[in-house]
KEKE-3310 file (N, C-alpha, C; in steps of 0.2 Angstrom, whole numbers, plus 5000, padded with zeros to 4 digits):
npx = (4502:4511:4524:4532:4531:4540:4557:4575:4587:4605:4619:4631:4645:4646:4652:4664:4677:4670:4675:4690:4702:4694:4687:4698:4702:4692:4674:4661:4649:4651:4659:4663:4652:4642:4647:4641:4641:4637:4639:4632:4618:4612:4602:4598:4590:4582:4575:4571:4561:4552:4545:4551:4557:4566:4583:4597:4614:4624:4641:4659:4673:4684:4677:4679:4678:4661:4655:4659:4654:4640:4633:4626:4613:4606:4606:4597:4586:4584:4590:4584:4574:4569:4568:4576:4594:4604:4621:4631:4641:4652:4648:4652:4658:4674:4678:4671:4675:4669:4659:4645:4629:4620:4629:4634:4623:4617:4627:4620:4609:4603:4599:4589:4579:4578:4569:4552:4549:4535:4540:4554:4564:4581:4594:4608:4620:4625:4622:4613:4596:4581:4568:4552:4548:4535:4527:4531:4528:4513:4513:4519:4508:4496:4502:4501:4512:4527:4540:4546:4555:4565:4568:4578:4571:4580:4599:4610:4620:4639:4652:4645:4640:4639:4623:4608:4596:4578:4565:4549:4531:4517:4506:4518:4523:4539:4547:4558:4575:4589:4609:4621:4620:4626:4621:4613:4606:4591:4586:4577:4583:4589:4590:4596:4588:4578:4561:4553:4542:4547:4548:4550:4563:4573:4569:4570:4588:4591:4590:4598:4609:4614:4614:4624:4627:4628:4626:4618:4609:4610:4606:4597:4586:4586:4585:4572:4560:4551:4545:4541:4530:4539:4537:4537:4544:4544:4556:4556:4566:4578:4592:4608:4621:4635:4651:4662:4677:4673:4660:4656:4662:4654:4642:4643:4647:4635:4627:4624:4615:4601:4585:4593:4594:4583:4575:4582:4586:4573:4559:4552:4555:4567:4587:4595:4611:4625:4628:4635:4646:4650:4654:4650:4655:4668:4674:4683:4692:4694:4689:4683:4668:4658:4642:4646:4645:4648:4654:4650:4662:4672:4686:4687:4699:4702:4700:4685:4677:4660:4665:4667:4665:4670:4668:4675:4690:4700:4706:4718:4723:4726:4722:4716:4702:4693:4680:4680:4681:4682:4688:4685:4695:4704:4718:4722:4735:4745:4740:4737:4734:4719:4710:4697:4700:4700:4701:4706:4700:4711:4721:4733:4739:4752:4761:4760:4757:4749:4736:4728:4717:4702:4688:4681:4693:4697:4708:4716:4718:4724:4719:4727:4738:4752:4755)
npy = (5408:5404:5411:5409:5397:5388:5384:5388:5380:5383:5381:5386:5383:5373:5366:5373:5369:5377:5389:5391:5398:5411:5407:5401:5407:5413:5406:5399:5408:5417:5424:5439:5452:5460:5475:5477:5466:5449:5432:5425:5434:5434:5420:5423:5434:5428:5420:5428:5437:5429:5427:5420:5417:5409:5401:5392:5390:5383:5378:5374:5378:5389:5401:5413:5426:5425:5427:5438:5445:5440:5442:5447:5443:5457:5466:5458:5457:5444:5447:5440:5436:5426:5412:5418:5420:5407:5402:5388:5376:5362:5352:5339:5333:5329:5331:5340:5329:5329:5338:5335:5336:5328:5324:5334:5340:5326:5330:5344:5338:5339:5352:5352:5341:5348:5360:5369:5371:5366:5366:5362:5374:5369:5375:5379:5392:5396:5402:5415:5422:5430:5425:5418:5412:5409:5409:5395:5388:5386:5380:5369:5365:5364:5355:5341:5338:5326:5329:5348:5353:5366:5372:5377:5381:5375:5378:5368:5377:5380:5367:5366:5357:5343:5341:5341:5333:5333:5324:5326:5325:5332:5336:5343:5332:5325:5310:5304:5306:5313:5313:5325:5321:5319:5330:5342:5350:5360:5361:5352:5358:5355:5369:5367:5370:5363:5360:5352:5341:5344:5334:5323:5325:5322:5308:5303:5307:5301:5290:5285:5288:5277:5267:5269:5279:5294:5302:5318:5319:5308:5298:5300:5310:5304:5291:5290:5292:5284:5280:5293:5309:5319:5335:5347:5369:5379:5390:5406:5419:5428:5421:5413:5402:5403:5394:5396:5402:5412:5409:5419:5432:5433:5433:5446:5456:5458:5462:5474:5479:5484:5475:5464:5471:5472:5464:5457:5464:5467:5479:5478:5468:5465:5465:5461:5467:5467:5485:5494:5510:5523:5538:5547:5540:5549:5558:5562:5580:5575:5562:5550:5539:5526:5515:5506:5499:5507:5509:5511:5526:5528:5528:5537:5542:5543:5532:5522:5506:5499:5490:5485:5493:5489:5493:5507:5508:5515:5525:5530:5542:5543:5531:5518:5508:5493:5481:5476:5470:5473:5473:5475:5489:5491:5499:5505:5510:5526:5526:5514:5501:5491:5477:5466:5461:5450:5456:5455:5459:5472:5473:5482:5487:5497:5509:5512:5499:5484:5474:5462:5451:5439:5437:5425:5420:5429:5437:5436:5440:5438:5440:5454:5454:5461:5472)
npz = (5280:5294:5297:5309:5312:5303:5303:5301:5291:5287:5276:5280:5275:5261:5248:5247:5243:5227:5225:5229:5231:5234:5246:5253:5267:5273:5278:5265:5265:5272:5258:5250:5241:5226:5231:5244:5250:5261:5254:5259:5268:5257:5254:5269:5271:5263:5272:5280:5276:5273:5288:5293:5309:5318:5312:5312:5307:5300:5302:5300:5297:5297:5299:5308:5301:5299:5307:5313:5304:5306:5318:5331:5324:5321:5312:5304:5312:5323:5335:5345:5362:5363:5351:5336:5331:5329:5329:5321:5326:5323:5333:5344:5332:5329:5313:5299:5285:5272:5266:5272:5273:5281:5288:5295:5300:5308:5317:5323:5329:5343:5342:5333:5340:5349:5346:5340:5330:5318:5303:5294:5280:5271:5265:5256:5254:5241:5232:5226:5225:5224:5235:5237:5254:5255:5249:5241:5251:5254:5241:5246:5255:5246:5239:5246:5251:5258:5255:5248:5235:5230:5210:5194:5178:5164:5158:5164:5173:5170:5180:5189:5206:5208:5201:5203:5192:5189:5184:5181:5186:5178:5188:5196:5204:5210:5196:5194:5198:5191:5195:5192:5176:5160:5153:5141:5135:5140:5154:5173:5185:5204:5215:5228:5240:5252:5258:5270:5285:5301:5309:5302:5295:5306:5305:5296:5291:5304:5300:5289:5295:5304:5293:5288:5276:5268:5260:5252:5241:5234:5246:5253:5243:5232:5235:5242:5234:5229:5242:5245:5245:5236:5229:5219:5218:5205:5201:5196:5196:5195:5197:5203:5203:5215:5208:5204:5198:5191:5188:5199:5197:5184:5193:5200:5188:5179:5190:5184:5177:5175:5175:5181:5194:5199:5201:5211:5221:5227:5235:5239:5246:5256:5254:5267:5276:5286:5293:5291:5294:5288:5277:5263:5244:5239:5225:5217:5206:5192:5192:5182:5183:5175:5173:5184:5204:5216:5233:5248:5257:5246:5240:5223:5211:5196:5183:5180:5176:5172:5186:5199:5216:5233:5248:5253:5246:5240:5224:5214:5204:5187:5185:5177:5178:5170:5170:5183:5200:5212:5232:5248:5256:5246:5237:5225:5218:5209:5191:5185:5178:5176:5171:5170:5183:5198:5215:5231:5247:5255:5249:5239:5225:5220:5212:5192:5187:5180:5176:5166:5164:5157:5153:5153:5162:5175:5183:5199:5214:5230:5248:5257:5247:5242:5227)
capx = (4507:4514:4533:4538:4531:4547:4563:4576:4591:4608:4625:4637:4652:4645:4654:4668:4682:4672:4681:4699:4703:4689:4687:4702:4701:4684:4669:4658:4644:4653:4662:4659:4648:4640:4650:4644:4635:4641:4635:4624:4616:4604:4597:4596:4585:4576:4569:4567:4557:4545:4541:4554:4560:4573:4589:4603:4620:4632:4649:4662:4678:4686:4667:4680:4674:4656:4652:4661:4648:4632:4636:4618:4606:4602:4605:4590:4581:4584:4592:4577:4574:4567:4571:4583:4599:4610:4628:4629:4648:4651:4650:4652:4662:4682:4679:4665:4678:4666:4657:4639:4622:4618:4633:4631:4613:4617:4630:4613:4601:4601:4596:4585:4576:4575:4568:4549:4544:4534:4540:4560:4567:4585:4597:4616:4623:4632:4615:4612:4591:4578:4563:4547:4547:4530:4525:4534:4526:4508:4512:4518:4502:4493:4503:4501:4518:4530:4544:4544:4562:4567:4571:4572:4571:4585:4604:4614:4627:4645:4656:4639:4645:4635:4618:4601:4590:4570:4558:4543:4524:4512:4508:4525:4529:4547:4545:4564:4582:4597:4615:4627:4621:4629:4615:4617:4601:4589:4582:4576:4588:4588:4594:4600:4583:4569:4553:4552:4542:4555:4551:4553:4569:4575:4567:4577:4590:4594:4587:4603:4616:4611:4613:4631:4622:4629:4625:4611:4608:4610:4600:4591:4583:4584:4582:4565:4557:4545:4542:4538:4530:4545:4535:4545:4542:4549:4559:4561:4567:4586:4598:4617:4628:4641:4650:4665:4678:4671:4654:4658:4661:4649:4636:4647:4644:4625:4622:4624:4607:4593:4580:4593:4594:4577:4573:4586:4586:4565:4560:4546:4558:4576:4593:4599:4617:4629:4630:4646:4643:4654:4655:4648:4659:4669:4676:4690:4692:4696:4687:4676:4667:4653:4640:4649:4643:4652:4649:4653:4668:4675:4688:4688:4703:4703:4692:4680:4670:4661:4669:4660:4669:4666:4667:4686:4694:4705:4708:4722:4728:4728:4721:4707:4700:4687:4678:4686:4678:4690:4685:4684:4701:4709:4720:4726:4740:4741:4741:4737:4728:4716:4705:4696:4703:4693:4704:4702:4702:4714:4725:4738:4742:4756:4760:4761:4755:4745:4735:4722:4712:4701:4681:4680:4700:4699:4716:4714:4727:4723:4720:4732:4742:4755:4757)
capy = (5402:5405:5410:5406:5388:5388:5384:5388:5379:5386:5378:5390:5379:5369:5368:5380:5372:5376:5394:5391:5406:5415:5401:5397:5411:5413:5400:5403:5409:5424:5426:5445:5448:5466:5478:5478:5460:5443:5428:5420:5437:5433:5415:5423:5437:5425:5419:5434:5438:5423:5430:5414:5421:5406:5401:5391:5392:5376:5380:5368:5381:5396:5403:5420:5430:5425:5427:5443:5451:5442:5447:5444:5444:5463:5467:5454:5458:5439:5445:5440:5433:5419:5410:5421:5417:5404:5399:5379:5372:5355:5351:5333:5330:5331:5336:5337:5331:5329:5342:5332:5340:5325:5323:5341:5339:5324:5335:5348:5336:5341:5360:5349:5342:5353:5367:5368:5372:5360:5364:5365:5375:5370:5381:5381:5398:5398:5404:5420:5426:5432:5420:5419:5404:5410:5403:5387:5383:5387:5375:5362:5361:5360:5348:5338:5335:5327:5338:5350:5354:5374:5370:5381:5376:5381:5373:5368:5380:5377:5367:5365:5352:5337:5346:5337:5334:5331:5321:5329:5327:5338:5337:5344:5328:5321:5302:5302:5313:5307:5317:5324:5320:5324:5335:5348:5355:5365:5354:5353:5356:5358:5372:5365:5372:5362:5360:5344:5343:5344:5327:5317:5326:5319:5301:5301:5309:5296:5283:5285:5288:5273:5264:5274:5282:5300:5307:5320:5319:5300:5291:5305:5310:5297:5282:5293:5297:5280:5279:5298:5314:5324:5339:5352:5371:5382:5401:5409:5424:5429:5416:5414:5398:5401:5385:5393:5411:5412:5413:5424:5434:5436:5436:5454:5458:5456:5470:5483:5474:5485:5469:5457:5472:5475:5456:5454:5468:5469:5487:5473:5462:5471:5460:5466:5463:5471:5492:5499:5519:5528:5543:5544:5540:5554:5557:5569:5579:5570:5556:5546:5536:5525:5510:5505:5500:5509:5507:5520:5526:5525:5538:5537:5552:5540:5531:5517:5507:5493:5490:5482:5493:5487:5499:5506:5508:5520:5523:5536:5548:5541:5526:5514:5502:5492:5475:5474:5468:5479:5473:5481:5493:5491:5501:5502:5516:5530:5526:5509:5499:5483:5475:5458:5457:5453:5461:5453:5460:5475:5471:5486:5485:5500:5515:5512:5492:5483:5470:5461:5445:5437:5437:5418:5421:5432:5435:5435:5442:5436:5446:5456:5455:5471:5470)
capz = (5286:5299:5301:5318:5313:5300:5306:5297:5291:5282:5277:5276:5272:5256:5240:5249:5235:5223:5224:5235:5230:5239:5254:5260:5272:5278:5274:5260:5269:5273:5255:5250:5232:5226:5235:5252:5255:5259:5250:5267:5268:5254:5260:5278:5269:5261:5277:5289:5271:5275:5290:5296:5315:5319:5308:5312:5303:5300:5298:5297:5302:5296:5302:5313:5299:5296:5318:5316:5300:5307:5327:5337:5320:5324:5305:5302:5317:5325:5338:5350:5366:5360:5345:5335:5324:5331:5325:5324:5322:5320:5341:5345:5328:5326:5309:5293:5282:5265:5272:5272:5274:5284:5294:5297:5302:5312:5321:5327:5332:5347:5340:5329:5343:5354:5342:5343:5324:5312:5296:5291:5276:5273:5262:5253:5253:5237:5228:5226:5222:5229:5235:5245:5254:5258:5240:5241:5259:5246:5234:5248:5259:5241:5236:5254:5250:5260:5254:5243:5234:5224:5203:5188:5172:5160:5156:5169:5176:5171:5183:5198:5210:5205:5199:5203:5187:5189:5180:5183:5184:5176:5192:5202:5209:5206:5194:5194:5197:5190:5197:5191:5171:5156:5151:5136:5134:5145:5158:5180:5191:5209:5219:5235:5245:5252:5263:5273:5292:5305:5314:5295:5294:5310:5306:5288:5294:5307:5297:5284:5299:5308:5287:5284:5271:5268:5253:5253:5238:5231:5251:5256:5239:5225:5237:5246:5228:5229:5247:5251:5241:5234:5224:5219:5217:5201:5202:5188:5195:5191:5202:5200:5209:5213:5207:5201:5201:5184:5189:5202:5195:5183:5194:5201:5182:5180:5194:5181:5173:5178:5176:5187:5200:5202:5205:5217:5226:5227:5242:5245:5251:5253:5257:5274:5279:5292:5292:5292:5294:5287:5274:5258:5240:5235:5220:5214:5199:5189:5193:5178:5183:5174:5174:5192:5208:5220:5241:5253:5257:5242:5235:5219:5209:5189:5178:5182:5171:5173:5194:5209:5218:5238:5256:5258:5240:5233:5216:5212:5196:5181:5185:5175:5181:5169:5173:5189:5206:5219:5239:5254:5259:5243:5237:5217:5217:5203:5185:5184:5172:5179:5166:5171:5187:5204:5221:5238:5253:5260:5243:5241:5222:5219:5207:5185:5186:5175:5178:5164:5161:5152:5155:5154:5164:5176:5185:5203:5217:5234:5254:5261:5245:5241:5220)
cpx = (4511:4523:4537:4537:4535:4552:4569:4582:4597:4616:4630:4644:4653:4647:4658:4673:4680:4678:4684:4700:4702:4690:4695:4704:4694:4682:4662:4651:4647:4658:4659:4657:4643:4642:4650:4641:4641:4635:4629:4618:4607:4597:4595:4592:4582:4569:4567:4563:4549:4543:4544:4562:4568:4578:4595:4607:4625:4636:4653:4670:4679:4677:4671:4674:4667:4653:4652:4653:4643:4630:4630:4613:4605:4600:4598:4585:4578:4590:4589:4578:4573:4568:4577:4584:4605:4617:4628:4635:4647:4652:4649:4653:4669:4681:4671:4671:4676:4659:4651:4635:4618:4622:4635:4623:4612:4620:4625:4609:4599:4598:4589:4576:4570:4570:4559:4542:4541:4538:4549:4561:4576:4587:4604:4614:4629:4626:4613:4606:4589:4572:4560:4549:4540:4524:4528:4529:4517:4508:4513:4512:4499:4494:4501:4507:4523:4538:4545:4552:4562:4571:4571:4573:4579:4590:4607:4620:4634:4647:4650:4641:4641:4627:4613:4597:4586:4567:4552:4537:4521:4509:4512:4527:4534:4548:4553:4569:4583:4604:4621:4628:4625:4622:4616:4612:4596:4584:4582:4580:4588:4592:4595:4594:4578:4565:4551:4548:4549:4558:4552:4560:4574:4578:4572:4584:4597:4595:4594:4607:4615:4610:4622:4632:4623:4628:4620:4609:4607:4605:4598:4588:4582:4582:4576:4563:4551:4541:4539:4536:4536:4540:4540:4540:4546:4549:4562:4564:4576:4589:4606:4618:4631:4643:4660:4669:4674:4663:4654:4658:4658:4640:4635:4643:4636:4623:4624:4619:4604:4589:4582:4593:4586:4574:4575:4589:4577:4563:4552:4552:4566:4581:4598:4606:4620:4631:4635:4646:4651:4653:4656:4656:4662:4673:4678:4691:4692:4693:4682:4676:4658:4651:4642:4644:4647:4649:4654:4659:4674:4679:4692:4693:4702:4700:4692:4676:4668:4662:4661:4666:4667:4668:4673:4687:4693:4705:4710:4723:4731:4727:4715:4710:4693:4688:4681:4678:4685:4685:4687:4695:4703:4713:4724:4728:4740:4744:4742:4731:4723:4711:4705:4698:4699:4698:4704:4706:4708:4722:4729:4741:4745:4760:4762:4760:4749:4742:4728:4722:4708:4691:4679:4686:4698:4703:4712:4718:4719:4722:4725:4737:4744:4760:4761)
cpy = (5408:5406:5408:5399:5386:5388:5383:5384:5380:5384:5381:5388:5374:5371:5373:5376:5371:5383:5396:5395:5411:5411:5397:5400:5414:5405:5402:5408:5417:5429:5435:5446:5456:5474:5480:5471:5454:5436:5427:5428:5436:5429:5416:5427:5434:5421:5422:5435:5435:5426:5420:5416:5413:5405:5400:5391:5387:5379:5372:5372:5386:5401:5411:5425:5429:5428:5434:5447:5446:5445:5444:5442:5448:5464:5464:5453:5450:5442:5447:5435:5426:5418:5415:5417:5413:5400:5391:5375:5367:5352:5342:5329:5334:5337:5335:5334:5332:5332:5342:5334:5333:5324:5328:5341:5330:5330:5339:5345:5335:5347:5359:5347:5345:5362:5363:5370:5364:5359:5369:5368:5375:5374:5381:5387:5400:5400:5412:5423:5427:5427:5419:5413:5402:5406:5397:5382:5381:5381:5367:5358:5359:5353:5341:5333:5333:5332:5340:5354:5361:5368:5378:5374:5379:5377:5379:5374:5375:5372:5368:5357:5349:5339:5337:5338:5329:5328:5322:5329:5329:5341:5340:5339:5324:5310:5303:5308:5309:5316:5317:5320:5323:5324:5341:5351:5358:5358:5358:5353:5361:5363:5375:5368:5366:5364:5356:5349:5339:5338:5323:5319:5323:5311:5300:5304:5303:5289:5280:5289:5281:5266:5263:5278:5289:5306:5311:5319:5310:5297:5296:5308:5306:5292:5283:5291:5292:5280:5286:5304:5316:5326:5344:5360:5377:5388:5400:5414:5422:5424:5412:5407:5399:5397:5384:5401:5413:5416:5418:5429:5439:5437:5444:5457:5459:5460:5475:5480:5476:5479:5464:5463:5474:5468:5453:5458:5475:5472:5480:5468:5463:5465:5462:5463:5471:5478:5493:5506:5522:5532:5545:5544:5548:5553:5566:5570:5577:5561:5557:5542:5531:5519:5503:5503:5501:5512:5513:5519:5524:5529:5537:5546:5548:5537:5522:5515:5501:5488:5488:5486:5493:5494:5497:5509:5511:5518:5530:5538:5542:5532:5522:5508:5500:5484:5471:5472:5467:5478:5475:5485:5491:5496:5503:5508:5518:5526:5520:5507:5492:5484:5467:5455:5457:5454:5459:5458:5466:5470:5478:5484:5493:5502:5510:5502:5487:5476:5468:5454:5443:5438:5432:5416:5425:5434:5437:5436:5444:5440:5447:5455:5461:5469:5475)
cpz = (5289:5300:5305:5316:5308:5304:5298:5296:5287:5284:5275:5271:5266:5248:5239:5241:5227:5220:5232:5235:5234:5245:5258:5264:5277:5273:5267:5259:5266:5267:5252:5241:5234:5228:5245:5255:5253:5256:5254:5267:5263:5255:5267:5276:5269:5268:5279:5282:5272:5281:5297:5305:5317:5314:5311:5307:5304:5297:5301:5300:5296:5296:5305:5311:5297:5303:5320:5310:5306:5315:5328:5332:5319:5318:5301:5306:5320:5330:5343:5357:5364:5353:5341:5328:5329:5325:5326:5321:5323:5331:5340:5337:5331:5321:5303:5287:5272:5266:5267:5275:5280:5289:5299:5304:5310:5321:5328:5328:5337:5347:5338:5331:5349:5351:5342:5337:5321:5307:5296:5283:5276:5266:5262:5252:5248:5230:5229:5222:5227:5229:5239:5246:5256:5251:5241:5246:5255:5246:5240:5252:5253:5238:5242:5253:5257:5261:5250:5239:5226:5217:5199:5183:5168:5161:5161:5169:5177:5179:5193:5200:5210:5206:5200:5196:5188:5186:5183:5181:5182:5182:5199:5204:5203:5203:5197:5195:5197:5193:5194:5181:5164:5152:5145:5132:5139:5151:5167:5182:5195:5211:5225:5239:5245:5257:5267:5282:5295:5308:5307:5295:5302:5307:5299:5288:5299:5305:5293:5288:5301:5301:5284:5278:5274:5264:5251:5246:5235:5239:5252:5252:5235:5229:5239:5238:5230:5235:5252:5245:5239:5231:5223:5216:5211:5202:5196:5189:5193:5199:5196:5204:5205:5213:5205:5201:5197:5185:5197:5204:5187:5186:5198:5194:5181:5187:5188:5177:5175:5178:5181:5194:5202:5206:5209:5222:5226:5235:5242:5248:5251:5257:5262:5275:5284:5292:5293:5293:5293:5280:5266:5254:5239:5227:5217:5207:5194:5189:5187:5180:5178:5173:5182:5199:5213:5229:5245:5256:5253:5240:5229:5214:5202:5187:5181:5177:5171:5180:5198:5214:5228:5245:5256:5251:5237:5228:5216:5206:5194:5183:5182:5176:5176:5170:5178:5198:5212:5226:5243:5256:5255:5242:5231:5218:5207:5195:5182:5180:5173:5171:5168:5178:5194:5211:5225:5242:5256:5255:5243:5230:5216:5213:5198:5183:5183:5172:5173:5164:5160:5156:5156:5160:5170:5181:5193:5209:5227:5240:5256:5254:5243:5235:5219)
residu = (MET:ARG:GLY:ASN:ASN:ILE:LEU:GLY:ILE:LEU:PHE:ALA:ASN:VAL:HIS:GLU:GLU:LYS:ILE:ARG:GLU:LEU:THR:GLU:LYS:ARG:THR:MET:GLY:SER:VAL:PRO:PHE:GLY:GLY:ARG:TYR:ARG:LEU:ILE:ASP:PHE:PRO:LEU:SER:ASN:LEU:VAL:ASN:SER:GLY:ILE:ASN:LYS:VAL:GLY:VAL:VAL:THR:LYS:GLY:ASN:TYR:GLN:SER:LEU:MET:ASP:HIS:LEU:GLY:SER:GLY:LYS:ALA:TRP:ASP:LEU:SER:ARG:LYS:SER:SER:GLY:LEU:PHE:MET:LEU:PRO:PRO:PHE:GLY:HIS:GLU:SER:LEU:VAL:ASN:ASN:SER:ARG:ILE:GLU:SER:LEU:GLU:SER:ILE:MET:ARG:PHE:LEU:THR:ASN:SER:GLN:GLU:GLU:TYR:VAL:VAL:LEU:SER:ASP:CYS:ASP:VAL:ILE:CYS:ASN:ILE:ASP:TYR:ARG:ASP:VAL:MET:VAL:THR:HIS:MET:LYS:ASN:GLN:ALA:ASP:ILE:THR:VAL:VAL:TYR:ARG:TYR:GLY:LYS:LEU:PRO:LYS:MET:ILE:SER:ASN:PRO:SER:VAL:TYR:THR:ILE:ASP:PRO:ASP:GLY:ARG:VAL:ARG:ASP:MET:VAL:ILE:ASN:PRO:ARG:GLN:SER:GLY:GLU:CYS:ASN:PHE:GLY:MET:SER:MET:LEU:LEU:MET:ARG:ARG:ASP:LEU:LEU:ILE:GLN:MET:VAL:THR:GLU:CYS:VAL:SER:ARG:ASN:LEU:TYR:ASN:PHE:LYS:ARG:ASP:PHE:LEU:GLN:ARG:ASN:ILE:GLU:LYS:TYR:ARG:ILE:TYR:THR:TYR:GLU:PHE:THR:GLY:PHE:ALA:GLN:ASN:ILE:CYS:SER:MET:ASN:SER:TYR:PHE:GLU:ALA:ASN:MET:ALA:LEU:MET:LEU:PRO:LYS:VAL:ARG:SER:GLN:LEU:PHE:ASP:SER:ASN:ARG:PRO:ILE:PHE:THR:LYS:VAL:ARG:ASP:ASN:MET:PRO:ALA:ARG:TYR:GLY:LEU:GLY:ALA:ASN:VAL:SER:ASN:SER:LEU:VAL:ALA:ASP:GLY:CYS:VAL:ILE:GLU:GLY:SER:VAL:GLU:ASN:CYS:VAL:LEU:PHE:ARG:GLY:VAL:LYS:VAL:ASP:LYS:GLY:SER:LYS:LEU:GLU:ASN:CYS:VAL:ILE:MET:GLN:ASP:SER:GLU:ILE:GLY:PRO:ASN:CYS:LYS:LEU:ASN:TYR:VAL:VAL:ILE:ASP:LYS:ASP:VAL:VAL:ILE:LYS:ASN:ASP:ARG:SER:LEU:MET:GLY:PHE:GLN:SER:TYR:PRO:VAL:PHE:ILE:SER:LYS:GLY:SER:VAL:VAL)
# end
């Protein structure tokens, strides 16, 4: 596969309403994750590791932090004279009310038509995984498919938005597709990733718009199952859909498992992110840290267990943190007790505070708060 013959399109704002607490002041793609990453780092790194060196990032609003994070794309080797990283705000449209992928693709039609790549990979930013699109391309060519969709086999994640469930023939072709079914057992559900020819994408988007059809799953895929050769690629590695605050919390906690880390952070397929030069984490004489991810720049003088601490977090003496996600530059004062708490950036927890949630309902503290 020639990676430079594939164009990547990432939708940075889709499903923001599912974690409104974290996307009120940022887009879905710039939600922090895993101590030093943003959600967009995973799909963007997947594209780069697959040899794709031209990527367009479609976004609607609240994308200041996303632009600051991505910059020129240098961290992903996308700062180039030709190809590279392209930010695609919704020019030509006053608003994209329903976050429709078809409407978003129509708004970037000039970018699509001016590109020279033969194929396009479309992906959302709310799935944490490490996938090799070269394997998807091999499957696509082998089946002589018009469209190849990526799916997983298992139970539907709770709170997932309008899931697609496929009925698949033995040769991998999609025979039927249902949307948002009442499904109790295991099934083949889509991961919002697909591969197709660029000219076919332009043709299908144009047809949908001309008929006022803007639902991507129903109008773009479901209506065309008989018309086009739609095949599947099964992804079997670790993947987590970020479709609620609980799933976001669980995805961070899953990083404590060596098996998950080995699948997600493969040394042959690294996850790139913006580098922030900082001092190493410092631990006080009375610090006690176990089974936690601690980023650079942290200063820990208390007790931390089963936690994810982002860059620049400070934990004062006497404080005890368990099962928490503490984002960048937040400060935990002396003698605090926190359990099952998600804290956004630049939060200050003053002395002797006690906050406790539950595994299925973690407490959330919004960005810049003082408790």
